N, CA, C and O atoms as a Tripos MOL2 file, in Angstrom:
@<TRIPOS>MOLECULE
protein
  260   259    65     0     0
PROTEIN
NO_CHARGES

@<TRIPOS>ATOM
      1 N           1.1770  -20.6290   -1.7760 N.3       1 MET1
      2 CA         -0.6440  -20.5410   -1.8150 C.3       1 MET1
      3 C          -1.2300  -19.3230   -1.5950 C.2       1 MET1
      4 O          -0.9120  -18.9800   -0.4560 O.2       1 MET1
      5 N          -1.8870  -18.5430   -2.0820 N.am      2 ALA2
      6 CA         -2.5460  -17.5250   -1.2040 C.3       2 ALA2
      7 C          -4.0190  -17.2370   -1.3660 C.2       2 ALA2
      8 O          -4.6730  -18.1650   -1.8440 O.2       2 ALA2
      9 N          -4.6050  -16.2330   -1.0880 N.am      3 MET3
     10 CA         -6.5310  -16.0440   -1.2820 C.3       3 MET3
     11 C          -6.4860  -14.8310   -1.7000 C.2       3 MET3
     12 O          -5.6270  -14.0100   -1.3760 O.2       3 MET3
     13 N          -7.8980  -14.5500   -2.8400 N.am      4 MET4
     14 CA         -8.1820  -13.4330   -2.8950 C.3       4 MET4
     15 C          -9.6470  -13.2350   -3.0870 C.2       4 MET4
     16 O         -10.5930  -13.9120   -3.4910 O.2       4 MET4
     17 N          -9.4680  -12.1560   -2.6820 N.am      5 ILE5
     18 CA        -11.0010  -11.8040   -2.9240 C.3       5 ILE5
     19 C         -11.8270  -11.1180   -3.7760 C.2       5 ILE5
     20 O         -11.3670  -10.0450   -4.1650 O.2       5 ILE5
     21 N         -12.8850  -11.4160   -4.1680 N.am      6 THR6
     22 CA        -14.1770  -11.7850   -5.3730 C.3       6 THR6
     23 C         -14.5240  -10.2650   -5.4060 C.2       6 THR6
     24 O         -14.2380   -9.3560   -4.6260 O.2       6 THR6
     25 N         -15.2900  -10.2940   -6.6560 N.am      7 GLU7
     26 CA        -16.5510   -9.4500   -6.4460 C.3       7 GLU7
     27 C         -17.1930   -9.4510   -5.7870 C.2       7 GLU7
     28 O         -17.8540   -8.4680   -6.1240 O.2       7 GLU7
     29 N         -17.8080   -9.9630   -4.6260 N.am      8 ASN8
     30 CA        -18.9560  -10.3330   -3.7060 C.3       8 ASN8
     31 C         -18.4670   -9.3560   -2.5500 C.2       8 ASN8
     32 O         -19.3350   -8.7580   -1.9130 O.2       8 ASN8
     33 N         -17.5740   -9.2270   -2.3460 N.am      9 CYS9
     34 CA        -16.5690   -8.4360   -1.5430 C.3       9 CYS9
     35 C         -18.0060   -6.9040   -1.2440 C.2       9 CYS9
     36 O         -18.5850   -6.1930   -2.0650 O.2       9 CYS9
     37 N         -18.0860   -6.9660    0.2420 N.am     10 ILE10
     38 CA        -19.2690   -6.1590    0.4620 C.3      10 ILE10
     39 C         -18.3470   -4.7850    1.4510 C.2      10 ILE10
     40 O         -19.0120   -3.9980    2.1250 O.2      10 ILE10
     41 N         -16.9130   -4.6870    1.3960 N.am     11 SER11
     42 CA        -16.1480   -3.6380    1.6770 C.3      11 SER11
     43 C         -16.0470   -3.1490    3.2510 C.2      11 SER11
     44 O         -15.4440   -2.1300    3.5860 O.2      11 SER11
     45 N         -16.8240   -4.1540    4.2910 N.am     12 CYS12
     46 CA        -16.9720   -3.9640    4.9400 C.3      12 CYS12
     47 C         -16.1170   -4.1640    6.1790 C.2      12 CYS12
     48 O         -16.5340   -4.0150    7.3280 O.2      12 CYS12
     49 N         -14.5530   -4.6070    5.7500 N.am     13 GLY13
     50 CA        -13.4810   -4.4650    6.6270 C.3      13 GLY13
     51 C         -13.0940   -5.1700    7.5900 C.2      13 GLY13
     52 O         -12.0040   -4.9400    8.1120 O.2      13 GLY13
     53 N         -13.8280   -6.0790    7.9830 N.am     14 SER14
     54 CA        -13.8830   -7.2210    8.9960 C.3      14 SER14
     55 C         -12.2070   -8.1900    8.6220 C.2      14 SER14
     56 O         -11.3230   -8.3530    9.4630 O.2      14 SER14
     57 N         -12.1680   -8.5920    7.4810 N.am     15 CYS15
     58 CA        -10.5400   -9.0060    7.3600 C.3      15 CYS15
     59 C          -9.2510   -8.5310    7.2680 C.2      15 CYS15
     60 O          -8.2510   -9.2430    7.3660 O.2      15 CYS15
     61 N          -9.2570   -6.6400    6.9710 N.am     16 GLU16
     62 CA         -8.2650   -6.3870    7.7030 C.3      16 GLU16
     63 C          -7.8790   -6.2350    8.7360 C.2      16 GLU16
     64 O          -6.6610   -6.0730    8.8080 O.2      16 GLU16
     65 N          -8.4270   -6.2140    9.6360 N.am     17 PRO17
     66 CA         -7.2630   -6.4840   10.8630 C.3      17 PRO17
     67 C          -6.9780   -8.1840   11.5900 C.2      17 PRO17
     68 O          -6.0020   -8.3780   12.3160 O.2      17 PRO17
     69 N          -7.6460   -8.9290   11.3680 N.am     18 GLU18
     70 CA         -7.5700  -10.0130   11.4750 C.3      18 GLU18
     71 C          -6.6590  -10.6420   10.7970 C.2      18 GLU18
     72 O          -6.6130  -11.8440   11.0600 O.2      18 GLU18
     73 N          -5.4470  -10.0390    9.5300 N.am     19 CYS19
     74 CA         -4.7550  -10.5230    9.1780 C.3      19 CYS19
     75 C          -3.5180  -10.3810    9.4950 C.2      19 CYS19
     76 O          -3.0680   -9.2390    9.5900 O.2      19 CYS19
     77 N          -2.6330  -11.5880    9.7460 N.am     20 PRO20
     78 CA         -1.4660  -11.5850   10.4430 C.3      20 PRO20
     79 C          -0.0610  -11.2620    9.5020 C.2      20 PRO20
     80 O           1.0240  -10.9760   10.0100 O.2      20 PRO20
     81 N          -0.2310  -11.3340    8.4960 N.am     21 ASN21
     82 CA          0.6500  -10.7230    7.6310 C.3      21 ASN21
     83 C           0.0260   -9.3280    7.3720 C.2      21 ASN21
     84 O           0.9790   -8.9010    6.7200 O.2      21 ASN21
     85 N          -0.5680   -8.6230    7.3810 N.am     22 GLN22
     86 CA         -0.9530   -6.8680    6.6610 C.3      22 GLN22
     87 C          -0.8940   -7.2630    5.3430 C.2      22 GLN22
     88 O          -0.3700   -6.3500    4.7050 O.2      22 GLN22
     89 N          -1.2260   -8.3250    4.5280 N.am     23 ALA23
     90 CA         -1.1870   -8.7290    3.4980 C.3      23 ALA23
     91 C          -2.9440   -7.2870    2.7470 C.2      23 ALA23
     92 O          -2.9820   -6.4480    1.8460 O.2      23 ALA23
     93 N          -3.9270   -7.7490    3.7150 N.am     24 ILE24
     94 CA         -5.1760   -7.0750    3.0480 C.3      24 ILE24
     95 C          -5.5750   -5.2620    3.5920 C.2      24 ILE24
     96 O          -5.4130   -4.6350    4.6390 O.2      24 ILE24
     97 N          -6.1360   -4.9540    2.2770 N.am     25 SER25
     98 CA         -5.7630   -3.5990    1.8840 C.3      25 SER25
     99 C          -7.1760   -2.8000    1.4530 C.2      25 SER25
    100 O          -8.0410   -3.5010    0.9260 O.2      25 SER25
    101 N          -7.3940   -1.7060    1.6010 N.am     26 PRO26
    102 CA         -9.0750   -1.3060    0.7420 C.3      26 PRO26
    103 C          -8.0080   -1.2920   -0.8250 C.2      26 PRO26
    104 O          -6.8620   -1.0420   -1.1980 O.2      26 PRO26
    105 N          -9.2080   -1.7060   -1.2790 N.am     27 GLY27
    106 CA         -8.7440   -1.6810   -3.2100 C.3      27 GLY27
    107 C          -9.5650   -0.2290   -3.7830 C.2      27 GLY27
    108 O          -9.9850    0.6760   -3.0620 O.2      27 GLY27
    109 N          -9.6250   -0.2830   -4.8290 N.am     28 ASP28
    110 CA        -11.1750    0.8990   -5.3350 C.3      28 ASP28
    111 C         -12.4170    0.7460   -4.8650 C.2      28 ASP28
    112 O         -13.1190    1.6740   -4.4650 O.2      28 ASP28
    113 N         -12.7940   -0.6510   -4.9010 N.am     29 MET29
    114 CA        -13.9530   -1.1540   -5.1800 C.3      29 MET29
    115 C         -14.3760   -2.3050   -3.9580 C.2      29 MET29
    116 O         -15.3850   -2.4130   -3.2610 O.2      29 MET29
    117 N         -13.3090   -2.9770   -4.0350 N.am     30 THR30
    118 CA        -13.1740   -3.7420   -3.2990 C.3      30 THR30
    119 C         -11.7580   -4.1700   -1.6860 C.2      30 THR30
    120 O         -11.0060   -3.2100   -1.5170 O.2      30 THR30
    121 N         -11.5780   -4.9290   -1.0740 N.am     31 TYR31
    122 CA        -10.5810   -5.0250   -0.5230 C.3      31 TYR31
    123 C          -9.2720   -5.6850   -0.9360 C.2      31 TYR31
    124 O          -9.9580   -6.5500   -1.4820 O.2      31 TYR31
    125 N          -8.0850   -6.0650   -1.1720 N.am     32 VAL32
    126 CA         -7.7000   -6.7750   -1.8330 C.3      32 VAL32
    127 C          -6.2360   -7.7940   -1.1820 C.2      32 VAL32
    128 O          -5.7480   -7.6820   -0.0570 O.2      32 VAL32
    129 N          -5.9350   -8.4360   -1.9160 N.am     33 ILE33
    130 CA         -4.9060   -8.8420   -0.7100 C.3      33 ILE33
    131 C          -3.4300   -9.2270   -1.4710 C.2      33 ILE33
    132 O          -3.2650  -10.0320   -2.3870 O.2      33 ILE33
    133 N          -2.5630   -8.5070   -0.8860 N.am     34 ASP34
    134 CA         -1.5700   -8.7220   -1.9260 C.3      34 ASP34
    135 C          -0.7780  -10.0130   -1.9750 C.2      34 ASP34
    136 O           0.1520  -10.0590   -1.1700 O.2      34 ASP34
    137 N          -0.9380  -10.9710   -2.6780 N.am     35 ALA35
    138 CA         -0.4770  -12.6020   -2.9020 C.3      35 ALA35
    139 C           0.6920  -13.2620   -2.5540 C.2      35 ALA35
    140 O           0.9210  -14.4430   -2.2900 O.2      35 ALA35
    141 N           1.8040  -11.6740   -2.6380 N.am     36 GLU36
    142 CA          3.4240  -12.1000   -1.8940 C.3      36 GLU36
    143 C           3.1120  -12.4120   -0.1250 C.2      36 GLU36
    144 O           3.6330  -13.3310    0.5070 O.2      36 GLU36
    145 N           2.1300  -11.3840    0.4400 N.am     37 LYS37
    146 CA          2.2860  -11.6200    1.5810 C.3      37 LYS37
    147 C           1.0770  -12.6370    2.2040 C.2      37 LYS37
    148 O           1.0780  -12.9100    3.4040 O.2      37 LYS37
    149 N           0.5230  -12.9250    1.7070 N.am     38 CYS38
    150 CA         -0.3900  -13.9610    1.9970 C.3      38 CYS38
    151 C           0.2740  -15.5260    1.9090 C.2      38 CYS38
    152 O           1.0200  -16.1030    1.1180 O.2      38 CYS38
    153 N          -0.4550  -15.8980    3.2280 N.am     39 THR39
    154 CA          0.2300  -17.5050    3.5130 C.3      39 THR39
    155 C          -0.4020  -18.3660    3.9060 C.2      39 THR39
    156 O          -0.0310  -19.4060    4.4510 O.2      39 THR39
    157 N          -2.2150  -17.7270    3.4740 N.am     40 GLU40
    158 CA         -2.8930  -18.5000    3.8590 C.3      40 GLU40
    159 C          -3.2020  -19.2400    5.2920 C.2      40 GLU40
    160 O          -3.7380  -20.3310    5.4880 O.2      40 GLU40
    161 N          -2.5460  -18.0210    6.4800 N.am     41 CYS41
    162 CA         -2.4610  -17.5950    7.9580 C.3      41 CYS41
    163 C          -1.2930  -19.3080    8.2450 C.2      41 CYS41
    164 O          -1.0380  -19.6150    9.4090 O.2      41 CYS41
    165 N          -0.8580  -20.0080    7.3240 N.am     42 GLN42
    166 CA          0.0930  -20.7170    8.2410 C.3      42 GLN42
    167 C           1.3160  -20.5420    9.2240 C.2      42 GLN42
    168 O           2.4080  -20.0440    8.9510 O.2      42 GLN42
    169 N           0.9860  -20.9440   10.1540 N.am     43 GLY43
    170 CA          1.5790  -20.4510   11.3170 C.3      43 GLY43
    171 C           1.3410  -19.8470   12.0720 C.2      43 GLY43
    172 O           2.2670  -19.5610   12.8300 O.2      43 GLY43
    173 N           0.4070  -19.4510   12.2700 N.am     44 HIS44
    174 CA         -0.8100  -17.8650   12.5740 C.3      44 HIS44
    175 C          -1.8220  -18.8550   12.9690 C.2      44 HIS44
    176 O          -1.9140  -18.9940   14.1880 O.2      44 HIS44
    177 N          -2.7800  -19.7430   12.0910 N.am     45 TYR45
    178 CA         -4.3200  -19.9770   12.3500 C.3      45 TYR45
    179 C          -4.3900  -21.4390   11.8500 C.2      45 TYR45
    180 O          -3.3210  -21.9530   11.5220 O.2      45 TYR45
    181 N          -5.2710  -22.0040   11.7740 N.am     46 ASP46
    182 CA         -5.4540  -23.2890   11.6380 C.3      46 ASP46
    183 C          -6.0320  -23.1810   10.0980 C.2      46 ASP46
    184 O          -5.8130  -24.0670    9.2720 O.2      46 ASP46
    185 N          -6.7380  -22.0810    9.8290 N.am     47 SER47
    186 CA         -7.4560  -21.5350    8.8030 C.3      47 SER47
    187 C          -7.2430  -20.2320    7.7530 C.2      47 SER47
    188 O          -6.8430  -19.2710    8.4110 O.2      47 SER47
    189 N          -7.3770  -19.9250    6.4240 N.am     48 PRO48
    190 CA         -7.3690  -18.7000    6.4790 C.3      48 PRO48
    191 C          -8.7720  -17.5940    7.4020 C.2      48 PRO48
    192 O          -9.9610  -17.4740    7.1040 O.2      48 PRO48
    193 N          -7.7970  -16.8120    8.8080 N.am     49 LYS49
    194 CA         -8.7080  -16.1500    9.1080 C.3      49 LYS49
    195 C          -9.7620  -15.2530    8.5560 C.2      49 LYS49
    196 O         -10.9180  -15.0350    8.9190 O.2      49 LYS49
    197 N          -9.0570  -14.8100    7.6050 N.am     50 CYS50
    198 CA        -10.0880  -13.9400    6.7050 C.3      50 CYS50
    199 C         -11.3750  -14.2220    5.9460 C.2      50 CYS50
    200 O         -12.3190  -13.5070    5.6110 O.2      50 CYS50
    201 N         -11.0290  -15.7860    5.7590 N.am     51 VAL51
    202 CA        -12.4550  -16.4550    5.6850 C.3      51 VAL51
    203 C         -13.7470  -16.6020    6.6240 C.2      51 VAL51
    204 O         -14.9670  -16.5790    6.4660 O.2      51 VAL51
    205 N         -12.6100  -16.8080    7.9570 N.am     52 GLU52
    206 CA        -13.8340  -17.1860    8.6370 C.3      52 GLU52
    207 C         -14.4240  -15.9820    9.2730 C.2      52 GLU52
    208 O         -15.5760  -15.9310    9.7050 O.2      52 GLU52
    209 N         -13.3970  -14.8360    9.3060 N.am     53 VAL53
    210 CA        -14.7530  -13.5610    9.7410 C.3      53 VAL53
    211 C         -15.3610  -12.6130    8.7550 C.2      53 VAL53
    212 O         -15.9160  -11.5460    9.0170 O.2      53 VAL53
    213 N         -15.1420  -13.2570    7.3810 N.am     54 CYS54
    214 CA        -15.4030  -12.7610    6.3030 C.3      54 CYS54
    215 C         -17.2460  -12.7670    6.2400 C.2      54 CYS54
    216 O         -17.6200  -13.9150    6.0000 O.2      54 CYS54
    217 N         -18.3090  -11.8860    6.3780 N.am     55 PRO55
    218 CA        -19.7940  -12.3230    6.0790 C.3      55 PRO55
    219 C         -20.5740  -12.7030    5.2270 C.2      55 PRO55
    220 O         -21.6340  -13.3300    5.2160 O.2      55 PRO55
    221 N         -19.5450  -11.9810    4.0890 N.am     56 THR56
    222 CA        -20.1410  -12.9080    2.6050 C.3      56 THR56
    223 C         -20.0640  -14.0210    2.5280 C.2      56 THR56
    224 O         -19.2190  -14.3850    3.3450 O.2      56 THR56
    225 N         -20.4900  -14.8880    1.9690 N.am     57 GLU57
    226 CA        -19.5670  -16.3980    1.7930 C.3      57 GLU57
    227 C         -19.3570  -16.2240    0.0750 C.2      57 GLU57
    228 O         -20.1010  -15.8040   -0.8110 O.2      57 GLU57
    229 N         -17.8520  -16.8080    0.0860 N.am     58 GLY58
    230 CA        -17.7340  -16.6610   -1.2200 C.3      58 GLY58
    231 C         -16.7400  -15.8170   -1.8000 C.2      58 GLY58
    232 O         -16.1730  -15.7680   -2.8920 O.2      58 GLY58
    233 N         -16.6990  -15.1270   -0.6700 N.am     59 SER59
    234 CA        -15.5700  -13.3560   -1.0860 C.3      59 SER59
    235 C         -14.6800  -13.1310   -0.9770 C.2      59 SER59
    236 O         -14.1080  -12.0560   -1.1580 O.2      59 SER59
    237 N         -13.9840  -14.9560   -0.3500 N.am     60 ILE60
    238 CA        -12.5150  -14.2540   -0.0040 C.3      60 ILE60
    239 C         -12.4370  -16.2980   -0.6460 C.2      60 ILE60
    240 O         -13.3750  -17.0950   -0.6100 O.2      60 ILE60
    241 N         -11.1580  -16.5320   -1.0960 N.am     61 VAL61
    242 CA        -11.3720  -17.8690   -1.7820 C.3      61 VAL61
    243 C          -9.8460  -17.5520   -2.3140 C.2      61 VAL61
    244 O          -9.1920  -16.5160   -2.4420 O.2      61 VAL61
    245 N          -9.5350  -19.2870   -2.6220 N.am     62 PRO62
    246 CA         -7.7900  -19.2670   -2.8730 C.3      62 PRO62
    247 C          -7.2810  -18.9610   -4.1180 C.2      62 PRO62
    248 O          -7.6180  -19.6280   -5.0970 O.2      62 PRO62
    249 N          -6.6750  -18.2340   -4.1870 N.am     63 LEU63
    250 CA         -6.0490  -17.6220   -5.7040 C.3      63 LEU63
    251 C          -5.6760  -18.9080   -6.3820 C.2      63 LEU63
    252 O          -5.2890  -19.9830   -5.9240 O.2      63 LEU63
    253 N          -5.9610  -18.3820   -7.9220 N.am     64 THR64
    254 CA         -6.0130  -19.5230   -8.7630 C.3      64 THR64
    255 C          -4.7820  -19.2730   -9.6170 C.2      64 THR64
    256 O          -4.2960  -18.2200   -9.2050 O.2      64 THR64
    257 N          -4.2020  -19.6570  -10.4110 N.am     65 ALA65
    258 CA         -2.8580  -19.1030  -11.1480 C.3      65 ALA65
    259 C          -3.3440  -19.4660  -12.7980 C.2      65 ALA65
    260 O          -2.5920  -19.2010  -13.7350 O.2      65 ALA65
@<TRIPOS>BOND
     1     1     2 1
     2     2     3 1
     3     3     4 2
     4     3     5 am
     5     5     6 1
     6     6     7 1
     7     7     8 2
     8     7     9 am
     9     9    10 1
    10    10    11 1
    11    11    12 2
    12    11    13 am
    13    13    14 1
    14    14    15 1
    15    15    16 2
    16    15    17 am
    17    17    18 1
    18    18    19 1
    19    19    20 2
    20    19    21 am
    21    21    22 1
    22    22    23 1
    23    23    24 2
    24    23    25 am
    25    25    26 1
    26    26    27 1
    27    27    28 2
    28    27    29 am
    29    29    30 1
    30    30    31 1
    31    31    32 2
    32    31    33 am
    33    33    34 1
    34    34    35 1
    35    35    36 2
    36    35    37 am
    37    37    38 1
    38    38    39 1
    39    39    40 2
    40    39    41 am
    41    41    42 1
    42    42    43 1
    43    43    44 2
    44    43    45 am
    45    45    46 1
    46    46    47 1
    47    47    48 2
    48    47    49 am
    49    49    50 1
    50    50    51 1
    51    51    52 2
    52    51    53 am
    53    53    54 1
    54    54    55 1
    55    55    56 2
    56    55    57 am
    57    57    58 1
    58    58    59 1
    59    59    60 2
    60    59    61 am
    61    61    62 1
    62    62    63 1
    63    63    64 2
    64    63    65 am
    65    65    66 1
    66    66    67 1
    67    67    68 2
    68    67    69 am
    69    69    70 1
    70    70    71 1
    71    71    72 2
    72    71    73 am
    73    73    74 1
    74    74    75 1
    75    75    76 2
    76    75    77 am
    77    77    78 1
    78    78    79 1
    79    79    80 2
    80    79    81 am
    81    81    82 1
    82    82    83 1
    83    83    84 2
    84    83    85 am
    85    85    86 1
    86    86    87 1
    87    87    88 2
    88    87    89 am
    89    89    90 1
    90    90    91 1
    91    91    92 2
    92    91    93 am
    93    93    94 1
    94    94    95 1
    95    95    96 2
    96    95    97 am
    97    97    98 1
    98    98    99 1
    99    99   100 2
   100    99   101 am
   101   101   102 1
   102   102   103 1
   103   103   104 2
   104   103   105 am
   105   105   106 1
   106   106   107 1
   107   107   108 2
   108   107   109 am
   109   109   110 1
   110   110   111 1
   111   111   112 2
   112   111   113 am
   113   113   114 1
   114   114   115 1
   115   115   116 2
   116   115   117 am
   117   117   118 1
   118   118   119 1
   119   119   120 2
   120   119   121 am
   121   121   122 1
   122   122   123 1
   123   123   124 2
   124   123   125 am
   125   125   126 1
   126   126   127 1
   127   127   128 2
   128   127   129 am
   129   129   130 1
   130   130   131 1
   131   131   132 2
   132   131   133 am
   133   133   134 1
   134   134   135 1
   135   135   136 2
   136   135   137 am
   137   137   138 1
   138   138   139 1
   139   139   140 2
   140   139   141 am
   141   141   142 1
   142   142   143 1
   143   143   144 2
   144   143   145 am
   145   145   146 1
   146   146   147 1
   147   147   148 2
   148   147   149 am
   149   149   150 1
   150   150   151 1
   151   151   152 2
   152   151   153 am
   153   153   154 1
   154   154   155 1
   155   155   156 2
   156   155   157 am
   157   157   158 1
   158   158   159 1
   159   159   160 2
   160   159   161 am
   161   161   162 1
   162   162   163 1
   163   163   164 2
   164   163   165 am
   165   165   166 1
   166   166   167 1
   167   167   168 2
   168   167   169 am
   169   169   170 1
   170   170   171 1
   171   171   172 2
   172   171   173 am
   173   173   174 1
   174   174   175 1
   175   175   176 2
   176   175   177 am
   177   177   178 1
   178   178   179 1
   179   179   180 2
   180   179   181 am
   181   181   182 1
   182   182   183 1
   183   183   184 2
   184   183   185 am
   185   185   186 1
   186   186   187 1
   187   187   188 2
   188   187   189 am
   189   189   190 1
   190   190   191 1
   191   191   192 2
   192   191   193 am
   193   193   194 1
   194   194   195 1
   195   195   196 2
   196   195   197 am
   197   197   198 1
   198   198   199 1
   199   199   200 2
   200   199   201 am
   201   201   202 1
   202   202   203 1
   203   203   204 2
   204   203   205 am
   205   205   206 1
   206   206   207 1
   207   207   208 2
   208   207   209 am
   209   209   210 1
   210   210   211 1
   211   211   212 2
   212   211   213 am
   213   213   214 1
   214   214   215 1
   215   215   216 2
   216   215   217 am
   217   217   218 1
   218   218   219 1
   219   219   220 2
   220   219   221 am
   221   221   222 1
   222   222   223 1
   223   223   224 2
   224   223   225 am
   225   225   226 1
   226   226   227 1
   227   227   228 2
   228   227   229 am
   229   229   230 1
   230   230   231 1
   231   231   232 2
   232   231   233 am
   233   233   234 1
   234   234   235 1
   235   235   236 2
   236   235   237 am
   237   237   238 1
   238   238   239 1
   239   239   240 2
   240   239   241 am
   241   241   242 1
   242   242   243 1
   243   243   244 2
   244   243   245 am
   245   245   246 1
   246   246   247 1
   247   247   248 2
   248   247   249 am
   249   249   250 1
   250   250   251 1
   251   251   252 2
   252   251   253 am
   253   253   254 1
   254   254   255 1
   255   255   256 2
   256   255   257 am
   257   257   258 1
   258   258   259 1
   259   259   260 2
@<TRIPOS>SUBSTRUCTURE
     1 MET1         2 RESIDUE 1 A MET
     2 ALA2         6 RESIDUE 1 A ALA
     3 MET3        10 RESIDUE 1 A MET
     4 MET4        14 RESIDUE 1 A MET
     5 ILE5        18 RESIDUE 1 A ILE
     6 THR6        22 RESIDUE 1 A THR
     7 GLU7        26 RESIDUE 1 A GLU
     8 ASN8        30 RESIDUE 1 A ASN
     9 CYS9        34 RESIDUE 1 A CYS
    10 ILE10       38 RESIDUE 1 A ILE
    11 SER11       42 RESIDUE 1 A SER
    12 CYS12       46 RESIDUE 1 A CYS
    13 GLY13       50 RESIDUE 1 A GLY
    14 SER14       54 RESIDUE 1 A SER
    15 CYS15       58 RESIDUE 1 A CYS
    16 GLU16       62 RESIDUE 1 A GLU
    17 PRO17       66 RESIDUE 1 A PRO
    18 GLU18       70 RESIDUE 1 A GLU
    19 CYS19       74 RESIDUE 1 A CYS
    20 PRO20       78 RESIDUE 1 A PRO
    21 ASN21       82 RESIDUE 1 A ASN
    22 GLN22       86 RESIDUE 1 A GLN
    23 ALA23       90 RESIDUE 1 A ALA
    24 ILE24       94 RESIDUE 1 A ILE
    25 SER25       98 RESIDUE 1 A SER
    26 PRO26      102 RESIDUE 1 A PRO
    27 GLY27      106 RESIDUE 1 A GLY
    28 ASP28      110 RESIDUE 1 A ASP
    29 MET29      114 RESIDUE 1 A MET
    30 THR30      118 RESIDUE 1 A THR
    31 TYR31      122 RESIDUE 1 A TYR
    32 VAL32      126 RESIDUE 1 A VAL
    33 ILE33      130 RESIDUE 1 A ILE
    34 ASP34      134 RESIDUE 1 A ASP
    35 ALA35      138 RESIDUE 1 A ALA
    36 GLU36      142 RESIDUE 1 A GLU
    37 LYS37      146 RESIDUE 1 A LYS
    38 CYS38      150 RESIDUE 1 A CYS
    39 THR39      154 RESIDUE 1 A THR
    40 GLU40      158 RESIDUE 1 A GLU
    41 CYS41      162 RESIDUE 1 A CYS
    42 GLN42      166 RESIDUE 1 A GLN
    43 GLY43      170 RESIDUE 1 A GLY
    44 HIS44      174 RESIDUE 1 A HIS
    45 TYR45      178 RESIDUE 1 A TYR
    46 ASP46      182 RESIDUE 1 A ASP
    47 SER47      186 RESIDUE 1 A SER
    48 PRO48      190 RESIDUE 1 A PRO
    49 LYS49      194 RESIDUE 1 A LYS
    50 CYS50      198 RESIDUE 1 A CYS
    51 VAL51      202 RESIDUE 1 A VAL
    52 GLU52      206 RESIDUE 1 A GLU
    53 VAL53      210 RESIDUE 1 A VAL
    54 CYS54      214 RESIDUE 1 A CYS
    55 PRO55      218 RESIDUE 1 A PRO
    56 THR56      222 RESIDUE 1 A THR
    57 GLU57      226 RESIDUE 1 A GLU
    58 GLY58      230 RESIDUE 1 A GLY
    59 SER59      234 RESIDUE 1 A SER
    60 ILE60      238 RESIDUE 1 A ILE
    61 VAL61      242 RESIDUE 1 A VAL
    62 PRO62      246 RESIDUE 1 A PRO
    63 LEU63      250 RESIDUE 1 A LEU
    64 THR64      254 RESIDUE 1 A THR
    65 ALA65      258 RESIDUE 1 A ALA
């Protein structure tokens, strides 16, 4: 499973340095998460750290296939 950043992202950059897998990077309009690198912080934290630090509710959600 992986997380994704929605159009609600305000591009504040809070999530990028918190990612233990370096899966988050700036995109054209918002930050993006590389689904191949994202592990939802398993093995590092109890829950996705990016969601915890994001100031905008609903900007980072589970990726659905």
